[in-house]
Structure formats: structure tokens, C-alpha cells
ZALUM-999083 format. One record per residue (C-alpha): residue in one letter; x, y, z. Coordinates in steps of 0.05 Angstrom, whole numbers, plus 32768, in hexadecimal, padded with zeros to 4 digits. Example, Ala and Ser with C-alpha at 12.3 -4.5 7.8 and 13.67 -1.06 7.14 Angstrom:
// ZALUM-999083
<pt rest="a" xx="80F6" yy="7FA6" zz="809C"/>
<pt rest="s" xx="8111" yy="7FEB" zz="808F"/>
This chain:
// ZALUM-999083
<pt rest="m" xx="8456" yy="7BDF" zz="7A4C"/>
<pt rest="k" xx="848B" yy="7C14" zz="7A41"/>
<pt rest="r" xx="84A1" yy="7C3C" zz="7A7E"/>
<pt rest="a" xx="84B6" yy="7C85" zz="7A7F"/>
<pt rest="l" xx="84D3" yy="7CB2" zz="7AB4"/>
<pt rest="i" xx="84C8" yy="7CFE" zz="7AAE"/>
<pt rest="t" xx="84EE" yy="7D30" zz="7AD7"/>
<pt rest="g" xx="84C9" yy="7D72" zz="7ADC"/>
<pt rest="i" xx="8486" yy="7D50" zz="7AD5"/>
<pt rest="t" xx="8462" yy="7D88" zz="7AFB"/>
<pt rest="g" xx="847C" yy="7DC0" zz="7ACD"/>
<pt rest="q" xx="845E" yy="7DD5" zz="7A8B"/>
<pt rest="d" xx="8477" yy="7D9F" zz="7A5B"/>
<pt rest="g" xx="8475" yy="7D64" zz="7A8D"/>
<pt rest="p" xx="8429" yy="7D5D" zz="7A91"/>
<pt rest="y" xx="8421" yy="7D61" zz="7A45"/>
<pt rest="l" xx="8457" yy="7D2C" zz="7A3C"/>
<pt rest="a" xx="8439" yy="7D00" zz="7A73"/>
<pt rest="e" xx="83F4" yy="7D04" zz="7A53"/>
<pt rest="f" xx="8412" yy="7CF3" zz="7A0E"/>
<pt rest="l" xx="8439" yy="7CB7" zz="7A29"/>
<pt rest="l" xx="83FC" yy="7C9E" zz="7A4F"/>
<pt rest="s" xx="83D5" yy="7CA0" zz="7A0E"/>
<pt rest="k" xx="840C" yy="7C74" zz="79F0"/>
<pt rest="g" xx="8403" yy="7C41" zz="7A27"/>
<pt rest="y" xx="8440" yy="7C53" zz="7A50"/>
<pt rest="k" xx="8449" yy="7C4A" zz="7A9B"/>
<pt rest="v" xx="845D" yy="7C91" zz="7AAF"/>
<pt rest="y" xx="8488" yy="7CA5" zz="7AEB"/>
<pt rest="g" xx="849A" yy="7CED" zz="7AFD"/>
<pt rest="t" xx="84CB" yy="7D0B" zz="7B2D"/>
<pt rest="v" xx="84B9" yy="7D41" zz="7B5F"/>
<pt rest="r" xx="84E7" yy="7D66" zz="7B8F"/>
<pt rest="r" xx="84DD" yy="7D5E" zz="7BD9"/>
<pt rest="l" xx="84B3" yy="7D9B" zz="7BE9"/>
<pt rest="s" xx="8483" yy="7DA3" zz="7C23"/>
<pt rest="t" xx="844B" yy="7DB5" zz="7BF2"/>
<pt rest="p" xx="845C" yy="7D9F" zz="7BAA"/>
<pt rest="n" xx="8433" yy="7DC2" zz="7B74"/>
<pt rest="l" xx="840E" yy="7D8A" zz="7B4F"/>
<pt rest="e" xx="83DA" yy="7DB6" zz="7B2D"/>
<pt rest="n" xx="83F4" yy="7DA9" zz="7AE6"/>
<pt rest="i" xx="83EF" yy="7D5E" zz="7AEE"/>
<pt rest="s" xx="83AD" yy="7D5E" zz="7B14"/>
<pt rest="r" xx="8388" yy="7D3D" zz="7ADA"/>
<pt rest="i" xx="83B8" yy="7D02" zz="7AD7"/>
<pt rest="r" xx="83CF" yy="7D00" zz="7B1F"/>
<pt rest="e" xx="83B2" yy="7CBA" zz="7B2A"/>
<pt rest="q" xx="83D2" yy="7C9F" zz="7AEB"/>
<pt rest="v" xx="841B" yy="7CB2" zz="7AF9"/>
<pt rest="d" xx="844A" yy="7C9B" zz="7B30"/>
<pt rest="l" xx="8471" yy="7CD3" zz="7B51"/>
<pt rest="l" xx="84B7" yy="7CC6" zz="7B6C"/>
<pt rest="s" xx="84E0" yy="7CF5" zz="7B98"/>
<pt rest="a" xx="8520" yy="7D0B" zz="7B75"/>
<pt rest="d" xx="8549" yy="7D4A" zz="7B6B"/>
<pt rest="l" xx="857A" yy="7D5E" zz="7B34"/>
<pt rest="l" xx="85A9" yy="7D76" zz="7B6A"/>
<pt rest="d" xx="85AE" yy="7D30" zz="7B88"/>
<pt rest="t" xx="85C9" yy="7CF6" zz="7B5F"/>
<pt rest="t" xx="85B5" yy="7CC2" zz="7B92"/>
<pt rest="s" xx="856B" yy="7CD5" zz="7B8F"/>
<pt rest="l" xx="856D" yy="7CD3" zz="7B43"/>
<pt rest="t" xx="858D" yy="7C8E" zz="7B44"/>
<pt rest="e" xx="8558" yy="7C74" zz="7B74"/>
<pt rest="a" xx="8520" yy="7C90" zz="7B49"/>
<pt rest="i" xx="853C" yy="7C6E" zz="7B0B"/>
<pt rest="k" xx="8544" yy="7C2C" zz="7B31"/>
<pt rest="e" xx="84FC" yy="7C2F" zz="7B48"/>
<pt rest="a" xx="84DD" yy="7C45" zz="7B06"/>
<pt rest="q" xx="8508" yy="7C17" zz="7ADA"/>
<pt rest="p" xx="84F8" yy="7C44" zz="7A9E"/>
<pt rest="d" xx="8503" yy="7C37" zz="7A55"/>
<pt rest="e" xx="8506" yy="7C82" zz="7A4A"/>
<pt rest="v" xx="851A" yy="7CBD" zz="7A75"/>
<pt rest="y" xx="8504" yy="7D04" zz="7A63"/>
<pt rest="n" xx="852B" yy="7D3B" zz="7A86"/>
<pt rest="l" xx="84FC" yy="7D77" zz="7A87"/>
<pt rest="a" xx="8510" yy="7D91" zz="7ACC"/>
<pt rest="a" xx="853A" yy="7DD1" zz="7ACF"/>
<pt rest="m" xx="853E" yy="7E17" zz="7AEB"/>
<pt rest="s" xx="8519" yy="7E2E" zz="7AAD"/>
<pt rest="f" xx="850A" yy="7E78" zz="7AB8"/>
<pt rest="v" xx="853D" yy="7EA0" zz="7A91"/>
<pt rest="k" xx="8538" yy="7EE0" zz="7ABB"/>
<pt rest="a" xx="8541" yy="7EBA" zz="7AFC"/>
<pt rest="s" xx="8581" yy="7E9A" zz="7AE0"/>
<pt rest="f" xx="85A2" yy="7EDF" zz="7AE3"/>
<pt rest="e" xx="858E" yy="7EE4" zz="7B2C"/>
<pt rest="q" xx="85A3" yy="7E9D" zz="7B3E"/>
<pt rest="p" xx="85D8" yy="7E8A" zz="7B0B"/>
<pt rest="v" xx="85FC" yy="7E56" zz="7B36"/>
<pt rest="l" xx="85BC" yy="7E31" zz="7B4A"/>
<pt rest="t" xx="85A6" yy="7E33" zz="7B01"/>
<pt rest="g" xx="85E7" yy="7E10" zz="7AEF"/>
<pt rest="e" xx="85DE" yy="7DDC" zz="7B24"/>
<pt rest="f" xx="8598" yy="7DC9" zz="7B0D"/>
<pt rest="t" xx="8599" yy="7DD7" zz="7AC2"/>
<pt rest="a" xx="85E1" yy="7DC3" zz="7AB2"/>
<pt rest="l" xx="85FE" yy="7D94" zz="7AE6"/>
<pt rest="g" xx="85B9" yy="7D76" zz="7AF3"/>
<pt rest="v" xx="85BC" yy="7D57" zz="7AAE"/>
<pt rest="t" xx="85FF" yy="7D36" zz="7ABE"/>
<pt rest="r" xx="85E4" yy="7D1A" zz="7AFF"/>
<pt rest="l" xx="85A8" yy="7CFC" zz="7ADB"/>
<pt rest="l" xx="85D3" yy="7CDE" zz="7AA3"/>
<pt rest="e" xx="8602" yy="7CC1" zz="7AD7"/>
<pt rest="a" xx="85C7" yy="7CA2" zz="7AFC"/>
<pt rest="i" xx="85AE" yy="7C83" zz="7ABB"/>
<pt rest="r" xx="85F3" yy="7C69" zz="7AAA"/>
<pt rest="a" xx="85F9" yy="7C49" zz="7AEF"/>
<pt rest="v" xx="85B4" yy="7C27" zz="7AED"/>
<pt rest="n" xx="85AA" yy="7C15" zz="7AA4"/>
<pt rest="k" xx="85D0" yy="7C32" zz="7A69"/>
<pt rest="k" xx="859A" yy="7C19" zz="7A39"/>
<pt rest="i" xx="8567" yy="7C4C" zz="7A52"/>
<pt rest="k" xx="8558" yy="7C80" zz="7A1D"/>
<pt rest="f" xx="8562" yy="7CC8" zz="7A34"/>
<pt rest="y" xx="8543" yy="7D09" zz="7A1C"/>
<pt rest="q" xx="8561" yy="7D4C" zz="7A30"/>
<pt rest="a" xx="8538" yy="7D8C" zz="7A2A"/>
<pt rest="s" xx="8567" yy="7DBC" zz="7A06"/>
<pt rest="s" xx="8551" yy="7E03" zz="79F6"/>
<pt rest="s" xx="8553" yy="7E37" zz="79BF"/>
<pt rest="e" xx="8570" yy="7E65" zz="79F4"/>
<pt rest="m" xx="85B2" yy="7E42" zz="79E5"/>
<pt rest="f" xx="85B4" yy="7E68" zz="79A3"/>
<pt rest="g" xx="85AD" yy="7EAB" zz="79C6"/>
<pt rest="k" xx="85CF" yy="7EDF" zz="799B"/>
<pt rest="v" xx="85C2" yy="7EB9" zz="795C"/>
<pt rest="t" xx="85F8" yy="7EAE" zz="7928"/>
<pt rest="e" xx="85C8" yy="7E98" zz="78F1"/>
<pt rest="t" xx="857E" yy="7E9A" zz="78E2"/>
<pt rest="p" xx="8557" yy="7E6E" zz="78E6"/>
<pt rest="q" xx="8579" yy="7E44" zz="791B"/>
<pt rest="k" xx="8585" yy="7DFA" zz="790F"/>
<pt rest="e" xx="85AA" yy="7DC0" zz="7931"/>
<pt rest="t" xx="85EE" yy="7DD7" zz="7918"/>
<pt rest="t" xx="85E6" yy="7E21" zz="792A"/>
<pt rest="r" xx="861C" yy="7E3A" zz="7959"/>
<pt rest="f" xx="8606" yy="7E47" zz="79A1"/>
<pt rest="h" xx="860E" yy="7E8D" zz="79C0"/>
<pt rest="p" xx="85E4" yy="7E8C" zz="79FF"/>
<pt rest="r" xx="85D1" yy="7ECE" zz="7A20"/>
<pt rest="s" xx="85BC" yy="7EB8" zz="7A65"/>
<pt rest="p" xx="85D5" yy="7E89" zz="7A9C"/>
<pt rest="y" xx="8598" yy="7E5E" zz="7A8A"/>
<pt rest="g" xx="85AF" yy="7E5A" zz="7A41"/>
<pt rest="v" xx="85F7" yy="7E4B" zz="7A56"/>
<pt rest="a" xx="85DF" yy="7E13" zz="7A84"/>
<pt rest="k" xx="85B4" yy="7DF5" zz="7A4C"/>
<pt rest="v" xx="85F1" yy="7DF4" zz="7A1E"/>
<pt rest="y" xx="8616" yy="7DCB" zz="7A52"/>
<pt rest="g" xx="85DA" yy="7D9C" zz="7A59"/>
<pt rest="h" xx="85D7" yy="7D95" zz="7A0D"/>
<pt rest="y" xx="8621" yy="7D84" zz="7A05"/>
<pt rest="i" xx="8625" yy="7D55" zz="7A41"/>
<pt rest="t" xx="85EC" yy="7D2E" zz="7A23"/>
<pt rest="l" xx="8612" yy="7D29" zz="79E1"/>
<pt rest="n" xx="8651" yy="7D16" zz="7A08"/>
<pt rest="y" xx="862E" yy="7CDC" zz="7A2B"/>
<pt rest="r" xx="8611" yy="7CC5" zz="79E8"/>
<pt rest="e" xx="8656" yy="7CC3" zz="79C9"/>
<pt rest="s" xx="867D" yy="7CAC" zz="7A06"/>
<pt rest="y" xx="8650" yy="7C75" zz="7A21"/>
<pt rest="d" xx="8627" yy="7C62" zz="79E4"/>
<pt rest="m" xx="85E7" yy="7C79" zz="7A07"/>
<pt rest="f" xx="85A7" yy="7C8A" zz="79E2"/>
<pt rest="a" xx="85A8" yy="7CD3" zz="79F9"/>
<pt rest="v" xx="8588" yy="7D0A" zz="79D0"/>
<pt rest="s" xx="8578" yy="7D54" zz="79D7"/>
<pt rest="g" xx="853C" yy="7D79" zz="79BD"/>
<pt rest="i" xx="854D" yy="7DC2" zz="79AF"/>
<pt rest="l" xx="8508" yy="7DDD" zz="79BD"/>
<pt rest="f" xx="84F6" yy="7E24" zz="79AB"/>
<pt rest="n" xx="84C6" yy="7E4B" zz="79D7"/>
<pt rest="h" xx="8488" yy="7E22" zz="79E5"/>
<pt rest="e" xx="844E" yy="7E3A" zz="7A0E"/>
<pt rest="s" xx="840B" yy="7E23" zz="7A29"/>
<pt rest="p" xx="83D6" yy="7E32" zz="7A5D"/>
<pt rest="r" xx="8402" yy="7E0A" zz="7A8D"/>
<pt rest="r" xx="843C" yy="7E3B" zz="7A86"/>
<pt rest="g" xx="8453" yy="7E5A" zz="7AC8"/>
<pt rest="i" xx="8438" yy="7EA0" zz="7AD6"/>
<pt rest="e" xx="847F" yy="7EBC" zz="7ADA"/>
<pt rest="f" xx="848B" yy="7EAF" zz="7A8F"/>
<pt rest="v" xx="847C" yy="7EE9" zz="7A61"/>
<pt rest="t" xx="8447" yy="7EC5" zz="7A36"/>
<pt rest="r" xx="841D" yy="7EAE" zz="7A71"/>
<pt rest="k" xx="8428" yy="7EF1" zz="7A94"/>
<pt rest="i" xx="840A" yy="7F12" zz="7A56"/>
<pt rest="s" xx="83CE" yy="7EE3" zz="7A4F"/>
<pt rest="n" xx="83BE" yy="7EE7" zz="7A99"/>
<pt rest="s" xx="83C7" yy="7F33" zz="7A9F"/>
<pt rest="v" xx="839E" yy="7F40" zz="7A60"/>
<pt rest="v" xx="8364" yy="7F17" zz="7A7D"/>
<pt rest="r" xx="8369" yy="7F3A" zz="7AC0"/>
<pt rest="i" xx="8369" yy="7F7F" zz="7A9E"/>
<pt rest="h" xx="832C" yy="7F68" zz="7A75"/>
<pt rest="l" xx="8308" yy="7F54" zz="7AB5"/>
<pt rest="g" xx="831B" yy="7F94" zz="7ADA"/>
<pt rest="k" xx="8349" yy="7F71" zz="7B0B"/>
<pt rest="q" xx="8389" yy="7F92" zz="7AF3"/>
<pt rest="d" xx="839C" yy="7FD6" zz="7AD6"/>
<pt rest="k" xx="83DD" yy="7FCC" zz="7AB0"/>
<pt rest="l" xx="8409" yy="7F96" zz="7A90"/>
<pt rest="i" xx="8452" yy="7FA6" zz="7AA0"/>
<pt rest="l" xx="8486" yy="7F87" zz="7A72"/>
<pt rest="g" xx="84CE" yy="7F8E" zz="7A5B"/>
<pt rest="d" xx="84E3" yy="7F94" zz="7A12"/>
<pt rest="l" xx="84AA" yy="7F86" zz="79E0"/>
<pt rest="s" xx="84D7" yy="7F7F" zz="79A3"/>
<pt rest="p" xx="84FA" yy="7F3A" zz="79AC"/>
<pt rest="k" xx="84DF" yy="7F06" zz="797C"/>
<pt rest="r" xx="84D4" yy="7EBD" zz="798F"/>
<pt rest="d" xx="84BF" yy="7E7D" zz="796C"/>
<pt rest="w" xx="8482" yy="7E6C" zz="7997"/>
<pt rest="g" xx="8460" yy="7E29" zz="7994"/>
<pt rest="f" xx="8430" yy="7DFF" zz="79BF"/>
<pt rest="a" xx="8450" yy="7DD2" zz="79F3"/>
<pt rest="g" xx="841C" yy="7D9C" zz="79E6"/>
<pt rest="d" xx="8436" yy="7D95" zz="799F"/>
<pt rest="y" xx="847F" yy="7D92" zz="79B3"/>
<pt rest="v" xx="847B" yy="7D57" zz="79E3"/>
<pt rest="e" xx="846C" yy="7D29" zz="79A9"/>
<pt rest="a" xx="84AF" yy="7D3D" zz="798A"/>
<pt rest="m" xx="84D2" yy="7D2A" zz="79CB"/>
<pt rest="w" xx="84B3" yy="7CE5" zz="79C8"/>
<pt rest="l" xx="84C3" yy="7CDC" zz="797E"/>
<pt rest="m" xx="850D" yy="7CEB" zz="798A"/>
<pt rest="l" xx="8511" yy="7CAE" zz="79B8"/>
<pt rest="q" xx="84EE" yy="7C80" zz="7986"/>
<pt rest="q" xx="8524" yy="7C88" zz="7951"/>
<pt rest="e" xx="8558" yy="7C52" zz="7941"/>
<pt rest="k" xx="8592" yy="7C82" zz="794E"/>
<pt rest="p" xx="8597" yy="7CBA" zz="7982"/>
<pt rest="d" xx="859C" yy="7D01" zz="7966"/>
<pt rest="d" xx="858B" yy="7D49" zz="7977"/>
<pt rest="y" xx="8552" yy="7D71" zz="7959"/>
<pt rest="v" xx="853A" yy="7DB9" zz="7956"/>
<pt rest="i" xx="84EF" yy="7DBF" zz="7965"/>
<pt rest="g" xx="84C9" yy="7DFF" zz="7955"/>
<pt rest="t" xx="8495" yy="7E1D" zz="7926"/>
<pt rest="g" xx="84C1" yy="7E40" zz="78F2"/>
<pt rest="e" xx="84A1" yy="7E83" zz="78FF"/>
<pt rest="n" xx="84AB" yy="7EB7" zz="7934"/>
<pt rest="h" xx="8484" yy="7EF0" zz="7954"/>
<pt rest="s" xx="8497" yy="7F2A" zz="7981"/>
<pt rest="v" xx="8481" yy="7F32" zz="79C9"/>
<pt rest="k" xx="8459" yy="7F6E" zz="79B0"/>
<pt rest="e" xx="8432" yy="7F41" zz="7980"/>
<pt rest="f" xx="8422" yy="7F11" zz="79B8"/>
<pt rest="v" xx="8408" yy="7F4B" zz="79E3"/>
<pt rest="e" xx="83DF" yy="7F69" zz="79AA"/>
<pt rest="l" xx="83BF" yy="7F26" zz="7999"/>
<pt rest="a" xx="83B0" yy="7F15" zz="79E2"/>
<pt rest="f" xx="838B" yy="7F57" zz="79EC"/>
<pt rest="k" xx="8366" yy="7F4C" zz="79AB"/>
<pt rest="c" xx="834C" yy="7F09" zz="79C7"/>
<pt rest="v" xx="8326" yy="7F30" zz="79FD"/>
<pt rest="g" xx="830F" yy="7F67" zz="79CE"/>
<pt rest="i" xx="8341" yy="7F9D" zz="79E3"/>
<pt rest="t" xx="8360" yy="7FC1" zz="79A7"/>
<pt rest="d" xx="8380" yy="7FFD" zz="79CA"/>
<pt rest="w" xx="83B0" yy="7FCF" zz="79EE"/>
<pt rest="q" xx="83E7" yy="8004" zz="79F2"/>
<pt rest="n" xx="83BF" yy="8028" zz="7A28"/>
<pt rest="y" xx="83C7" yy="7FEB" zz="7A56"/>
<pt rest="v" xx="8410" yy="7FD9" zz="7A4B"/>
<pt rest="i" xx="844F" yy="7FF5" zz="7A6B"/>
<pt rest="s" xx="848C" yy="7FDB" zz="7A46"/>
<pt rest="n" xx="84D8" yy="7FDF" zz="7A50"/>
<pt rest="h" xx="84CF" yy="7FDD" zz="7A9B"/>
<pt rest="p" xx="8514" yy="7FD6" zz="7ABB"/>
<pt rest="k" xx="84FD" yy="7F9E" zz="7AE9"/>
<pt rest="h" xx="84ED" yy="7F72" zz="7AAC"/>
<pt rest="m" xx="852B" yy="7F80" zz="7A81"/>
<pt rest="r" xx="8561" yy="7F4B" zz="7A7C"/>
<pt rest="p" xx="85AB" yy="7F5C" zz="7A80"/>
<pt rest="a" xx="85B3" yy="7F3B" zz="7A3B"/>
<pt rest="e" xx="8578" yy="7F2F" zz="7A0D"/>
<pt rest="v" xx="856C" yy="7EFB" zz="79D7"/>
<pt rest="d" xx="854E" yy="7F22" zz="799D"/>
<pt rest="y" xx="853C" yy="7EF2" zz="7965"/>
<pt rest="l" xx="852E" yy="7EA8" zz="7967"/>
<pt rest="i" xx="850E" yy="7E7E" zz="792F"/>
<pt rest="a" xx="8514" yy="7E33" zz="7924"/>
<pt rest="d" xx="8527" yy="7E0B" zz="78E8"/>
<pt rest="y" xx="8504" yy="7DCA" zz="78FB"/>
<pt rest="s" xx="850D" yy="7DA9" zz="78B7"/>
<pt rest="k" xx="8537" yy="7D70" zz="78D4"/>
<pt rest="a" xx="8500" yy="7D5D" zz="7906"/>
<pt rest="k" xx="84CD" yy="7D61" zz="78CE"/>
<pt rest="k" xx="84F6" yy="7D34" zz="78A0"/>
<pt rest="v" xx="850F" yy="7D00" zz="78D3"/>
<pt rest="l" xx="84DA" yy="7D00" zz="7909"/>
<pt rest="g" xx="849E" yy="7D13" zz="78DD"/>
<pt rest="w" xx="848E" yy="7D49" zz="7910"/>
<pt rest="e" xx="846C" yy="7D8C" zz="7903"/>
<pt rest="p" xx="844B" yy="7DBF" zz="7931"/>
<pt rest="k" xx="83FF" yy="7DBD" zz="7931"/>
<pt rest="t" xx="83EC" yy="7DFC" zz="7957"/>
<pt rest="t" xx="83F3" yy="7E42" zz="7938"/>
<pt rest="f" xx="840C" yy="7E7F" zz="795E"/>
<pt rest="k" xx="83C5" yy="7E9D" zz="795D"/>
<pt rest="e" xx="83A7" yy="7E5D" zz="7978"/>
<pt rest="l" xx="83DB" yy="7E5A" zz="79AF"/>
<pt rest="v" xx="83CE" yy="7EA1" zz="79C8"/>
<pt rest="e" xx="8382" yy="7E96" zz="79C5"/>
<pt rest="m" xx="8389" yy="7E54" zz="79EB"/>
<pt rest="m" xx="83B1" yy="7E76" zz="7A23"/>
<pt rest="v" xx="8382" yy="7EB2" zz="7A29"/>
<pt rest="k" xx="8344" yy="7E86" zz="7A29"/>
<pt rest="s" xx="8362" yy="7E59" zz="7A5F"/>
<pt rest="d" xx="8374" yy="7E94" zz="7A8C"/>
<pt rest="l" xx="832F" yy="7EB2" zz="7A81"/>
<pt rest="q" xx="830F" yy="7E72" zz="7A9B"/>
<pt rest="k" xx="833F" yy="7E70" zz="7AD7"/>
<pt rest="e" xx="8333" yy="7EB9" zz="7AEA"/>
<pt rest="k" xx="82E8" yy="7EB1" zz="7AE5"/>
<pt rest="k" xx="82EC" yy="7E75" zz="7B14"/>
<pt rest="g" xx="8316" yy="7E9F" zz="7B43"/>
<pt rest="k" xx="8355" yy="7E73" zz="7B3C"/>
């Protein structure tokens, strides 16, 4: 039985990855930070099937102990300060978690067992102010947020450990991927939740920032398979994962309202609100995932329309249940 350790198992991607690995017959461990009341809602369906270990990306000792206890064949680093807007408000803490946290975890793996395969969650936010379109593995990075900068560090330190210590360490450069498990602070989930609440008469307006930026949006449940496939290859390498198409925030809003039968959506939306504007915006992201398709045999399964409908339907069920 293969063993896997997932940091960030209680976030958005962690539960999908855990469910996928369990379906492959893995013994799954996940790390949680020492909080008085950890939020385990996203893993409630598989809580009895995974072993949770206390560890923190700020503390190398705790990471080392978790790896010693789990004895994993594979480690997936999904933990990070992942909210871009918050990274402007807490840039140093973002660097500690999202950048240096990767080094601490790699050091822990190197100390316990260098043969452990390592996956690093890189991000399309590293491309930022894009230098070519679409973006592929060789596209130059120009991050536009402390989060993007920290992810660039995490990406390159993973490459450095691969080349310096002959470790099987890879990075998946994942473009925006969403799901009903997305945190409410993220724009896609904020849209789906607010649209449902407006439809049910619980909310008057949806307040957003700029509606024009375009993103390559996919379904998180599709993307975790790509993470796993990267660690099943003979040689470690990095891959861009996305859908190859992009849509504006405005398109997401329009489609979400359409899902609940509201066509005059402009009457319910306040855009360009100062509170929701970033100091520097990323305007246009779209993935060239041809390498992943060719080498990994991976392709996205869920369309943009299906993704939006899935999120709205899920929030509608939650709101009706009073959650």
C-alpha cells in the first residue's frame, strides 16, 4: 500500500486529492495546524479514512516529525497563504508560509528520506504581467503580488533541490481552479454564493472589483489527477495545468446569474469597488497545457459552464439548508 502525506488537506484541493488517492488504494495522511477549532468541513466525508498529523510550515521540526510518522512515498505540498488580496496585507507572513515553508518541507524530506517524491503547488500567478500568450512551462515569470512572488520562490527552490540533491521534486503550475469547496473569500465562490443569496432574497447586491480580468478557470477535482500523474513519471519535471481557454470575471457573473434565472444581472452588481481592487492586477491568463497532455495523458474534463453551474447549485443547496 502506497502512503501519501498532504499538507493543506483541509483546503480546497486537499480533499479532492485525498479522495482520489484513497480510490487508488493509498494510505493517506494530512497535516493540520494546531488550532483550537480546526475547520474539517471539507474532509468530513473522508475524515475516518485519513490520519491527521499536527504540523506547520513555519516549523521544520513539526514537519520532520510528521514525515517520520507517516513514512510517505509521496508528499503533496498544497498548504500556503493562498488568498492573493491578503498577501498584499500580510506580505511577510505570506513569504514565510508560501515561500520559506517549501524549503522547510524539502529540508524535512531530505533529512528523513531523500527518496520521497515531492509535489509543489505552483501557480499561474507567477506569470503575472504575462510576457507571452498562452503561458507554458518556459514562459518568463513576472509576478504581480506578494503571493505570486512567494510562489516563484517555492517553484525555484523545488527545482534547486531536484538538481542539487537528486530528489524527485516537481512543480505543477496550476491555473485558476475552483469548486464548491472554494473558500468564500475567493471571487468565484463569492459570486456563486452571493448570486444564490440574491435569488433567495437574502442579499441585495454583489460587490466586486474589476470585472475585466480574464482567467483560465478549471475544476479542482480534475486537476488533482494531474498532480498524482506527475509523481508517477520516470523522471521529475514541471507541468502547466489548465484548460486552454479563459473567461472574464464578468462572464462568470453573467453565467452564475443565468443559472438562477436572473438576466438583468447588472442591476444587482456593484463593480470597481475600491475595497476589492488590488494594487497590481493580473489581466490575462491562459494555459498551454500541451506538455501535460502529451507526457501525462492529462486533459480537463469539466467545462467552464459546468463549473459555474456546479458551484451555484451547491451554494443553492447549502443556503436552502441554512448552512
